[in-house]
N, C-alpha and C positions, 0 to 999 in steps of 0.2 A: 630586459624588456621587449627587445626585438623579437626574441625567440618566444616569448609568452604570447605577444600579439600574434606571430604567425601561428603557434600552436591553436590559439583560440579560433582563428579564421579557419584553420584546418578541420577543427572539430566540428564547426557548424557546417562546412561545406561537406564533410563526410556524411551528414544525415540527409543531405540532398533536398533542401527545402527551399521554397520560394514564398513570395508574398510579403506584405508588411507585418512586422512582428508586433503582437498586441499583448498586453499583460493579462492572459487569460489563465496562467496556471493556478491563480487563486480560486477558480471554480472547481478545481480538482479536488476530490475527496479520496485518498487511497484506502481509507478504511471501508469503503464501499465493497461488498463482496467478500470481506474476510470471514463472515459468518454464513450460517445456513448452506454450507456446502459449496458456496462460490469458490473457496480455496484461493482467492487473491492474497497478497501479502502487503503490508503497510510500509514496508521499507522504501528508502529513496532511490531511485535509478536514474541513470541517463537514459534518454529514448534509445531502447534497443542496446543499451550498453553491455559491456562485457561482465560487470559485477552487478550484483544485486544485494547489497547489505541490509539487513534488517533484524528485527528481535524474534527470538525463537522463545516460546512459552511452554510451560507444562500444559497438558489437555485437561479440562475439567473431568472428562471421562477418560480413564487410562485404557490405552488401546488393548492391553491383555484381559481387560475386563469384558470385553465384547464377545458376544456370540456371532460368528460370521454369517449364520443364518437367521438372526434376528435384524430383519430389514428396517425396523422402526428405528435402529440406531446407525443406519448406514452412512448418514451425512456425518455423525459424530466420528466414527472410527476413521473416516477418511480426513478429518480436519488437520490431521498432521501433515497433510501434502504440502501446506504452505509454510509449516513450522510454528504457526502463530494460531492461537485460539483466543479470540476477542473477549472471551468471558474469564479468561485466567489473568490473575495478577501476579504469578509467579514466572520470573524471568530467569531462563537458563542461560541467555547470553545473546550476543550479536554474531551472527555468522555472515559470510561473505557472498554466499550464492543462494538463490531460491528459485523456485518454479512458481509460476502464477496460474492459478485456475485449474491445474490438472488434477485428475482423479487418482494418480498413483504418485508416489513420492520418491523423491531422491534430492541430491545436492545438501545445502545448509552445512557448508564446509567451514573449517577454521574458526573456531568461536572465541570471542573476547568477552570479558565481563570485568567492569571495574567494582571494586569494594573496598571497604575500610574494615580495620580490626584484625584480631589475630586469626589465624587459619592453622588447621591441623597439617602437619606434613607427613602423616603415616595413615591418613584415612583415605579410602577410596570412594567416599560419597562424592555426589555430584555437587559443585557449587552452584547455588541459586540466589536471587534477590527478589524481594517483594517491589512491585511496581505501583507507584501512585497512578491509578488509571485516569484520574481527573487531570492529570498533568501532561498526558499523552497528546502528543501534536503529530499529525501525518498531512504532509503536503507534497505536491509534486517536487520533488528534488530534496525533501527534508523530513526527517523524523526525529522526535525528541521524547524522552520520559524521565521522571525523576525516581530515583531509588532512595526513599526517605531514610531507610535505615543505615544506608552508607553515605548519606549526605552528598549525593553525587548526581548531577544533571548529565544524562547521556544524550549526545546528538549525533546523527548520521547523515552524511550527504554523500554524493559521488561524482566523478568525471567519468569520461567515457570507458576508462579502463581501471580506474583505481577507486576503492572505497575509502572514506574518511569518516574517522570517529573522533568526537571530541568530548572528553569527560571533564567536567568542571566540578570541583570538590569545594563544597561550603567550608569545610573545616581543613585546616592545615595539618601537617604532620605526615606520618608514613601511611601511603596509601598503597593499592595494589591493582594490577591486571591480571586476570586469569586467562590463560590460553590453553584451549583444548584441541588437540589434533583428532581425538576420537569421536568428539560430538558430531551429531548429524542425525538425519533421518534414516529410518529403517523402512525397507519395502513393507507396506501394511499387510501383505499376505504371509510375511516371515512370523508375524505375532502370533498366528494360530498353528504354526508348525513346530512341535516340540523337538523334531529332529533337526532342524535348521539352525545352522551357527548363528550366534547373535552378533557376530563381529561384522560391522559394516566395512571397516577398514581392515584389509587383509595384509596390506603391508604399509609401512611408514618409516620415514626418517625426517629428523628435524634437528636444528640446532640454534643457539642464540649466540649472536656475535659478541665477542668480548670487547671489542671497540666501542661499539655503540648501542648494545643491547637489541639489535634488529633480530627478528625471527625469520628463518626460512625453514619451510616445512614442505614435505611430499607425501601425499597418500595415494594408494591405489585402493579404490572403493568398489565392493560389489553390493550393488542395490538394484534399482530398476535397471540402470545401465550396468551391465557387468564389466568388471575390469576397468573402471573408469579412472584416469590418471590426473591428478591436479597437483600443482606447485603453487606455492605463495611466497611472497617477501612482504613482511610488515616492518615498518620503520616508525619510531616515536620520536616526538618533538623534543623529548627530554630522555637523556640517558638513565636507565634504571640504576639504582644504587646497588642492587643485588637482586639475583634470581634463583630459583630452585625448581627442581622437578618433583611433582607430588605423584603419589601412586594412583593407578587405575585398575579397575577390575578385570580388564582385559589387556593382553600384551601389546597388541598394534596400537600405535598412536600415543605419543607422550603428552602430559600434562605439565605446564609450567605456571609459577606465580612469579611476576616481576615486581619488585618492590620500587616505589618512587618516594621521594621527599618533596612535598608541595607546600606552598604558602596558601593561606586561606584564599579562596576564590580563584585559585591557580588552575589552569587546564592543562590536561595532557592530550595531544593530538596524535592519533595513530592513523597511518595511511596503509592501506593493503592492496597489493596487486596479485593477480593470479594468471597462470598460465597452464595450457594443456601439454606443453612441449618439455620444458625444462626449467631449472633455477634461473638460467640466462634469460629466458622469455620473460619470467615475472620480473627479474631486475631491470630490463629494458622498459616493459610496461610501466613500472613504477616510475623510472627516470623520464618517462615521455611527458610527465606532468612537471610544472614548476617545482623546483628543489624545495621551496618553502612549504611551511606547514599552515598556511592561511585558509583555515576552514570557512570563513565567511565569504572569502573570494571564491572558493570551489563552490559553495552552495549558491552564490550569485550565478555562477556560470551554468550550473544545472538548471536553475529556474529559467534563465535566458534560453537554454537549449530546449526546454519544454514549451516555453513561449513561442519559440520558433516553429517547432512541430505543430502545436495546437493551433497556431495561427493559419495553418493551411485551410481551415475552414472558420470563417467568422459567422458565428451563429447569433441570430437575434432572438429575444424573448425574455421572459421574466427570469429573474436569478436562479430559481428552482429548475427550470428547464435548462439553464446553461450548465448547471451543475452536473445534471444527469447526462447531458450531451458531452461536455468536455471530460468528465470521468470516465465515460465509456471510450471516448477517442484516446484518453490517456492509457486505459488498460489494454487498448489495441496496439500500442506502441511500447508496451513493457517487454514483450517477447514476441519474435524470437530475439536472440542475444548475437552481438558481435562475438566472434570466436577467434579469429586471427590475432596474432600478437602484433606488435608495431612494425616487426620486420617480415610479417606476411605469413609466418609459420603457424600451423595448428596440427593437432594429432587427430587423425581420423582412425575409428575402431570398428571391427564387426566380428561377429561370431561366424567362423566358417563352418561349412556342413559337418566337419568332423568334431566340431566342439573347440577347435583352436581359435584364438583370438587373432584376428588380422589387426595389425598395429602399425600405422604408417605415418611418418612426419610429412606433411604437405606444405608447400610453399605456394601461396596464392598471389594472384597479381591484382586482385580486387577484394574487398571486404568479404570475409566468410562469416556466415551466419550459423547458429545452431539453435537447439530447442524447436525444432520443426515438427509440430503436431499436425502432420498433414491431413490425416483423416477428418480433423476438426476445421482446420484454418483453410482448407482449399475451398470452402463454401462462401465465405464472406470476408474473412480477414485479408487474404491475399488479393482478391478482387479490390478491396479498399486501398491496399498499398499500391495497386497499379494506377489508382486515380490520383491519390495524394502525394505519394513518394515513389514514382515509377522508377528512379535509379536504383532506390534501395530495392524494390521488387525485382529489378532485373539481377541485382547482386545476389538475392537470395535464390533465383532460378540458377545463376551460375554457380552458386554453392552446391546446389544439388548435382549439377553436371560434374563439377570437379570431385565431388564425393564418388560419383560413378568412374571417373577416371582411375580412382585409387582402389574402389572396392568392386568394380565391375557391374554395379547396379545403383540406380538412385535410391536415396533413403526413403524408409517408410514412416518412422518415428524417430528422428535423430536427436538425441539429447546429449550435450557435451561431446559432440563429435561421434558419439557411438550409437549404434542402431540397437533399439530394444523390441523392435517387431510387433509393437503394439497396434491394435485395431485392424480394420479390414481394408486391404488394398493399399498399393503403393501410390499414393496420391501426389507424390513429387511429379509423376507424369502429368497429372492434371494441372499442377500449378505451373510447370515449365511451359507445357502447351499454350495454357492462356498468356504467359509472358510473351512466347514467340509471336502469337497472334496479334498481340498489341504492340509489337515492335521493340520490346525491352531487352532482348537478349543479345549478347555479343556473338554468341555461338551460331554456326550456320545450321539451317533446317536439316540438312544431311546429318551433322554430328548430333543433333538433338533426337532425330529419329533413331539413330543407332543406339542412343542411351535408352530411349524408350523400349525399343524391341528387346535390348539384352535384360532391362529391368522387368518387363512381362515374362521372360523367360525364367529368370533367376528366383522369383519368389515362390519357391516350391512349397506349396501347403499353407505358407503364411500370407499369400498375396496370390499371384497367378503362377502356377508351376506345372510342370510336365505331368505330374501324376493326376492332378484335378483337370487341368486345361485340356491336354490332347485327349483325354478317355472320356470326358464328360461334357465340359463346357462347350467345346468346338464340335462335337458330334452329336450329342444330345440337345444342345441349346440351352442347357441349364445344368446347375450342379445338384445332383440327387440328395435328398435329405437322409437317405440311408446309407450315404457313402461320404458324406462331407458335412462337417459342422459348420454352422451359420451359412446354409447352402443358399438362402434366399438373399441375405444381406451381402454375401459375396458376389452372386451373380448380379445384383443391382448394382453395386458398387464398380464392378468390373464394367458395367454399360457405360458409366462416365468414363471410365479409362479408355475403353473402346472408341468412345467419341473423340476423346483428346487425341488418341493415337491415330485415328482416321484424320484429324484436321491436319496434324503434323506431317501425315503422309503426304497429303494433298499438296501442301506447301512445298515439300521436299521432291515433288513431282513422281513419287513412287506409287503408281496406279495399282500396282499388285497388292501392296500393303493396305493402301486405302481400301480397296475392295474386300480385302480379308477381315478388316476390322468393321466396315460397314455392314458386313453379313450378320455380325453379332448384336447389332443394336437393337433388334426386335426380340432378344432371347427372354426379356422379362415377360413377354406374352405368355411364355409356357408355365408360369406360375399363376396366372390370373384365373381365379374361381368365379365363374358368372354368378352362381348363386349367391355368394356372400359379397362379392365386389371386392375381395381381398386377394393378396398374393398368399398362396397356400403351398405347404411343402409338397414336393413329388419326388418319388421314388424312382430308381434306375429303370424301372420296368414300365413307367409311365403313370403308375397308379397314384393316387393322392395319399397324403398322409392322413391316417384315421385313428383315433378321432381328431378332428380339427378344433382346436382351442384358440380362438382368435384374440382372446384377452390375455392368455399366459404370456408372460414376459421372461419368465425364468424356466428352464427346462424341467420336465419330470424327472424324477431319480433315475439313473441310468439310461437316460435319453439325450440325443443331441437336440440343442436349440436351433431352429432355422433362422434366428434372427440374432443380431447383436445389439445388446442393450436395448431392447425393446421387443415388440410382438408384431404381430400381423397388423393391428390397428394402427401403428406407428409406421411401419417400414413399406406398407403397400403403396405409398405415394411417392416412392423414391425413384422416379422416372424422370430426372431432371433434364436430360437431354432431349426427350420427345415427349412433351406435354401434350401436344396435339394427338399423338398416338395413344396415349393413356386415356384421353377423353374418349377417342374412337372406341378403344377397348371396352369402356364402361358402357357404350351404346348411345353415346351422343351426350350433347351439352346437359340436357335435363336429368338423364340418369347419372351422370357423372357428378352434378351438383347435389343430387339426393344422396348419393353415397358419400360425398364429402362432407355433407351436412351431419351425417351420422358420427363422423369422427369428432366434431366439434360439441356435440350434443349428447352424446352417449356417456351417461356418468355411472356405469356399471361399476360396482366396487370389486377391486381385483384382490383376491386373498393375498396374506403377506408371503406366503411361500412360494406365489407366482409372480411377485412384483419385484421390479428392480428398482433401486433408489435412483438410477440415472433419469427415469422419466419424471422430471419435476416440471414445474411452471405450466401446469395443465390447464387447458379448456376442454372439457369432456375427456376424450382419450388422447387429444393432440397433447405434445409435450415439447415445450420451447426449451426446456433445460437440457435436451440432448440433441445433437446435431442432426440426427437423420430427419427430423420434423421441421427445420427451421425455414425451409422453403415454401412449405406447404401453404400458408396463407395467401401466397401469390398465385397459387395454382387457380383460385377462384377467378382470375381474369380469363383464363381459358374456358371457364364455364359460363362466362357472360355476366358474372355477378361480382363486379369491382366494389360494390357496396359491402360485401362480406369480407373483402380484403380490408377495407377501411375500417369496419367495426372490430375485426379481430386484431389487427395492428394496434388500434387504439386501445382496446381491452388489454393486451399484452404489455403494452409501454406502461400503462396505468397500474396494472394489478402487480407487476413483477420487477419493477425497476424503481428504485428509490434511492435517496441520499442517506442510507443507512448501512450499518454492517450486513444486514440481510438483503441489500438492494440488487443482488443478481439472483436468477431463480435456478441456478445450477452451476456445476463447474463451469468457470468461465474459459477454460480450456485455451490458455494462451491468447486470450483476447477475442476469441470466435463469438461469443454470445455478446460481448460488447460491441464488436463490428456490426452484429445484426441490428443493435439498436441505432447505431450511426446511421445504416441504410434506411431503418425505418424513419428516422428523422429526415433523411434526404427526400423520401417519398418514392423510392424505386429499389430493386434489389436484384442481385445476380442469381436468379433462378437457376439458369444454367450457367455454372461458374467458368465455363471455357469459351472465350471468344468476344465477350463485351457486349452481349445483349441484357439490358437491365429492364425488369418488368415493373410497370408502374403500380405504386401502392397508394398510400395517402400520407403526405408529409406530416410531421409533429410539431414544426416550429415556423414561425411567420417567415423567416428569411435566413438562408444559408449562403454565404458566398465562399465557393472554392477557389482558393488561389493556386493555380497549377504551375508546375515547375517550368512549363514553357513560357510562362509570362502572362498567360491569359487567364481569365476569370470565367468561371461557370456560376451563374446565380440561380438559385432555387427560391421561388416566391410562393408561399401559401396565401392567397387573398382571403381575408375574411375568416381565418382559421380561429376557432374557439373551442370551448367544451363542447358546445352543441354542434358546431359546424366541423364534423369530422369527415364528411363525404366529399368526394371530388365531383363537382359538376362538369368541368371542362379542364383540358390540358393544352396550353399552346407552347411550342418550341420556336424561339426567336420570332415571336409575332405571329406564327402560322399555327393552326390546329393540328395536333399531333395526330398522325396518321396510325392509328392502332394503339397499342399499350406497351411499346418498346422503344426505350431510349437506347441508343448505341453508345459504345464507348467512344466513337470519333465525335459524336455530338457534344460529348463533354470535353474531350481533349482539344477540339477547336474553339472552345469558349463560347460563351452566349447565354441565354436566359431561358429557363423553363418556368412557366406560371401555372400553378393549380388554383383553380376557382373552387373554393370550398362553400359547402352548403349544409344546411341541417337535414335534408331529406335525401334518402339514397335514391340513386339513378342506376340502372342497369345497363350493361355495355351492348356492344353490337350483337 
């Protein structure tokens, strides 16, 4: 009992939370975003826990039936990213790991499926079961569904490092649990490549313990993350009476059926732990939980952990408003995930320049996290962590620095300890710089600057590298569209990174590096086309890309696209570190406002072959559903039009967020869009995500109290807020009129109260 009490205290302490715990997990609906390309999953997780158990279903539209050039089906063929299609009633089984909201797929490891009846021992067909969709329940920390043909109620929950399954059989007799090493996701692009091998598991070993029927298995997986290594140990509350191996269509990865004898209404509980290191790591992770199989106790622990996290912000309003707010906050804390074993070990992997895999076992002194989707989450999710859970935010920054220690650079998109090089720019630089500026890192500014500079050098062609950087970005002041793919997106993303690098250089006292990065902060100006008010591709000789197609989001055949997952209409506003300079570049506030208005009012229809499915959640050409646009509503403050910020934020919150499976307007991308919604409710947003300046918007709830880790509270009040009263008449901070439209991180950290006086008529700024 003493061991269990101590364990519980340690688990709660590890998520670094404070404030009074309130039973708010009941407002969370994990089904939100499972449809419409939101790609969340409904399985129960511990807040940023190591395992993510959940149901995997068949797809209503099979992946191989898709034409990759048919963008009308883009959201459907990517629905496999979370393993779950809410329209399907065909259950493949329950796997132990999932991604939340990503646009590419991986994980979904080590499948379990309970069933009854005879089964073939010489058939390679996949085992499946029909779900009673009406019986499906998804809550924070709990998932359940009935499989009527097998008379079984399947329930899932989790602790910080262990997944728990409970299978209650209505009828007694001989029952079975199917275990599949080979099951899991395929990279979506493999589906259209007839020459690519279909084996996601490239090496596997497994065994069933003769003493207790426990399962130990190891897979080396090649999917989005190449050569990923994962180990598991699974134990059952009851020893199986027998087991056998069943054949599979591919050699790697075994499949077993375990047989049990149960009485009517009896349950079998399985608990599964994973490790990136070895079997011993999985065993230790499993042993870190109580030795019993008390599913209800673990479910209660998980609910309490979520109450603790969600109680960091006490939101007031009607039940629907609370559901939207707390579900968004929940999704922001599903990922990143704890990665280090209880003994501090984890495996870091990277692809070396010659194609060899760097593979190192790392022992950490603090919690190590993975699933670091930095291009997405540097914008709002990580700034949110610095407010609500700063210790956790600091641990994430230290994770990126420890990854640098092993790999010689900080990660770009690190998933299950491995780099997949997805998206534009190594924004671990941005995240670590912000954590340093807010005093959340243990490492010295000098060590952080070293890691930043080495990271800047090492991303050759996939981020910042010598071939692009020295020849073009540094000397020309931009990346030319005839020499570099995504030239505009990369140049603009590197501007944020240069700003972050400059700020760290200043703190480290390195004036030379600070000056070096500072000179690049105006590089974005070299793309600005005065005639269109947009960022236009430029060649190495200085000439413009011709013809200029501002609505094209997908490149013409045989051409490079100048943008990433968007076009000129979306990416031309990506100057987060210098909004005042962007206003000046447009010719002043009035011209800037006019050009910005075009973004939100231009409803030009884009041909299907020029459109990317990433640009969803639209108002005009603005697209909330992809990250490059998410700060743009707050640029209206710099145009002297806070009324437009209020109007657009309210419209986006009303149109694109709901308590339904389609309640997120695009890939949630590891909680980024959900974090955007949380900030929208706060009434301010980290337009520049480095340094802690938050631009005033318009709150969406009457009152939110932030319970800070330092014991202080920051209260956000929206007086007279209603459907009609969406505009901000005035703002006071601690009883004094706010000077300007910026709230600083220190204002929040020191505690206090910000009061928005809401009204029904718009007012302009200074």
